[in-house]
C-alpha positions as CSV (number, residue, x, y, z in Angstrom):
1,M,1.6,-13.1,12.6
2,R,-0.3,-10.4,10.6
3,C,1.4,-9.9,7.2
4,F,1.2,-8.2,3.9
5,L,3.2,-7.8,0.6
6,A,4.0,-4.3,-0.5
7,I,6.2,-2.2,-2.7
8,A,8.4,0.2,-0.8
9,L,8.4,3.7,-2.3
10,P,11.5,5.3,-3.6
11,D,12.7,8.3,-1.4
12,E,11.7,11.0,-3.9
13,M,8.1,9.7,-4.1
14,R,7.8,9.4,-0.3
15,A,9.1,12.9,0.1
16,A,6.5,14.2,-2.3
17,L,3.7,12.4,-0.5
18,V,4.9,13.7,2.9
19,H,4.7,17.2,1.4
20,V,1.0,16.5,0.5
21,Q,0.4,15.2,4.1
22,E,1.1,18.7,5.4
23,V,-2.3,19.9,4.3
24,L,-4.2,16.8,5.5
25,P,-6.3,16.3,8.6
26,G,-6.5,13.1,10.5
27,R,-3.8,10.8,11.9
28,L,-1.0,10.9,9.4
29,V,0.9,7.8,8.4
30,S,4.6,8.1,9.2
31,E,7.0,8.5,6.3
32,D,8.6,5.2,7.2
33,N,5.2,3.4,6.8
34,L,4.3,4.7,3.4
35,H,4.0,1.8,1.0
36,L,1.8,0.4,-1.8
37,T,0.2,-2.8,-0.6
38,V,0.0,-5.4,-3.3
39,S,-1.7,-8.0,-1.1
40,F,-2.9,-8.2,2.5
41,L,-2.3,-11.7,3.8
42,G,-3.9,-11.5,7.2
43,E,-2.8,-13.7,10.1
44,V,-0.3,-16.2,8.8
45,D,1.3,-19.2,10.4
46,A,5.1,-19.3,10.4
47,A,5.3,-22.5,8.4
48,L,3.0,-21.1,5.7
49,L,5.0,-17.9,5.7
50,D,8.2,-20.0,5.0
51,E,6.4,-21.8,2.1
52,L,5.3,-18.4,0.7
53,H,8.8,-17.1,0.9
54,L,10.1,-20.1,-1.0
55,N,7.4,-19.7,-3.7
56,L,8.2,-15.9,-4.1
57,S,11.9,-16.4,-4.1
58,G,11.6,-18.7,-7.2
59,L,9.5,-16.4,-9.3
60,A,10.3,-13.7,-11.9
61,L,8.0,-11.0,-10.5
62,P,7.0,-8.2,-12.9
63,G,7.8,-4.6,-12.1
64,D,6.3,-1.5,-13.6
65,E,6.2,2.2,-13.2
66,L,4.4,3.7,-10.2
67,T,2.3,6.7,-11.2
68,V,0.2,8.7,-8.7
69,T,-3.1,9.7,-10.3
70,G,-4.7,11.7,-7.5
71,L,-6.1,11.7,-4.0
72,V,-9.0,9.5,-3.0
73,T,-10.9,8.7,0.1
74,F,-12.1,5.3,1.3
75,G,-15.1,4.6,3.4
76,G,-18.1,6.3,1.7
77,R,-19.7,9.5,3.1
78,V,-17.7,9.3,6.3
79,P,-14.2,8.6,5.0
80,R,-12.0,6.2,7.0
81,L,-8.8,7.3,5.2
82,I,-7.3,9.4,2.4
83,A,-4.8,8.0,0.0
84,A,-2.7,8.7,-3.0
85,E,-4.2,6.6,-5.8
86,F,-1.9,4.9,-8.3
87,A,-2.5,3.9,-11.9
88,K,-3.6,0.2,-12.1
89,T,-1.1,-0.8,-14.8
90,G,-0.7,-4.2,-16.4
91,G,2.5,-4.8,-14.5
92,L,0.9,-4.1,-11.1
93,K,-2.1,-6.3,-12.0
94,A,0.2,-9.1,-13.0
95,L,2.2,-8.7,-9.8
96,H,-0.9,-8.8,-7.7
97,G,-2.1,-11.9,-9.5
98,K,1.3,-13.7,-9.1
99,V,1.7,-13.0,-5.4
100,R,-1.9,-14.1,-4.6
101,S,-1.4,-17.3,-6.6
102,S,1.8,-17.9,-4.8
103,A,0.2,-17.3,-1.4
104,R,-2.7,-19.7,-2.2
105,A,-0.2,-22.3,-3.4
106,A,1.6,-22.0,-0.1
107,G,-1.7,-22.8,1.6
108,L,-2.8,-19.3,2.7
109,D,-6.5,-18.7,3.0
110,L,-6.5,-15.1,1.7
111,P,-9.1,-12.5,2.6
112,R,-11.2,-11.3,-0.3
113,D,-9.2,-8.6,-2.1
114,R,-10.2,-5.9,-4.6
115,F,-6.9,-4.5,-5.9
116,R,-6.9,-0.8,-5.9
117,P,-3.3,0.5,-5.8
118,H,-2.9,3.3,-3.3
119,V,-0.8,4.6,-0.5
120,T,-2.6,5.5,2.7
121,L,-1.6,9.0,3.8
122,A,-4.0,9.7,6.8
123,R,-6.7,7.8,8.8
124,F,-9.7,9.3,10.4
125,R,-11.7,8.5,13.5
126,Q,-15.3,7.3,13.0
127,R,-16.5,11.0,12.9
128,I,-14.7,13.9,11.3
129,D,-15.3,17.2,13.0
130,P,-16.4,20.1,10.8
131,V,-13.0,21.8,10.8
132,D,-11.2,18.7,9.7
133,R,-14.0,18.0,7.1
134,R,-13.3,21.5,5.5
135,K,-9.6,20.8,5.6
136,L,-10.1,17.4,3.9
137,D,-12.4,18.9,1.2
138,A,-9.8,21.7,0.5
139,A,-7.0,19.1,0.2
140,L,-9.1,17.0,-2.2
141,A,-10.0,20.0,-4.3
142,A,-6.3,21.1,-4.4
143,H,-4.7,17.7,-5.0
144,A,-7.5,15.4,-6.4
145,G,-5.8,15.2,-9.8
146,M,-2.2,15.5,-8.7
147,R,0.4,13.8,-10.7
148,L,3.9,12.9,-9.6
149,P,6.7,11.8,-11.9
150,P,6.6,8.0,-12.4
151,V,9.1,5.9,-10.6
152,S,10.1,2.3,-11.1
153,A,8.8,-0.4,-8.8
154,E,11.9,-2.4,-8.1
155,V,11.4,-4.4,-4.8
156,L,8.5,-6.2,-3.3
157,G,8.7,-6.7,0.5
158,L,7.1,-9.2,2.8
159,Y,6.1,-7.4,6.0
160,S,4.7,-8.2,9.4
161,S,2.4,-5.7,11.0
162,T,2.0,-5.3,14.8
163,L,-1.0,-3.0,15.8
164,T,-0.4,-0.6,18.6
165,P,-2.5,2.3,20.0
166,E,0.0,4.7,18.4
167,G,-0.3,3.0,15.0
168,P,1.0,-0.1,13.3
169,I,4.7,-1.1,13.4
170,Y,5.9,-2.8,10.3
171,E,8.9,-5.1,10.0
172,E,10.4,-6.2,6.7
173,L,10.8,-9.9,6.7
174,A,12.0,-10.5,3.1
175,R,12.6,-8.7,-0.2
176,Y,12.0,-9.9,-3.8
177,P,13.3,-8.1,-6.9
178,L,10.8,-6.9,-9.4
179,G,11.4,-6.6,-13.1
180,G,10.8,-10.1,-14.4
181,T,8.6,-10.7,-17.4
182,T,4.8,-11.0,-16.9
């Protein structure tokens, strides 16, 4: 099963990001799928997933404020996606470290991971046509340094991800409260 650990966004932040999506080109991520991935786990065996759940259930996981710091693209000269970037706070770094340690302790062989907190807003095909490129450039110019009021990260979710031609379908498998000490 393909899985990841992510922070579900509070309604007010999701609504603000959906508003930004209105000016973006590409295939927009549905509002229900907007989340901040803390760690992508890849394909995980059910027994290892149970072990990870036990590990995470017994931890005091740190929380922190989520602060959007602007829009960014990923993928180089030909972007693959546009995202809202978040401040890489001490609490988020500590959370990332704890969940990855817990996953390794459960026996998961994790993919290499450079933690860059973001929420994907839209994805692009391999080529962006000139009209969409102008729309993307305009959106970046208008919203590159956008700031949203900070919100508290309160819950970490364990999700499965099923890829479909229409986009991924996520299912929440478990929830873990945030706010423990680092």
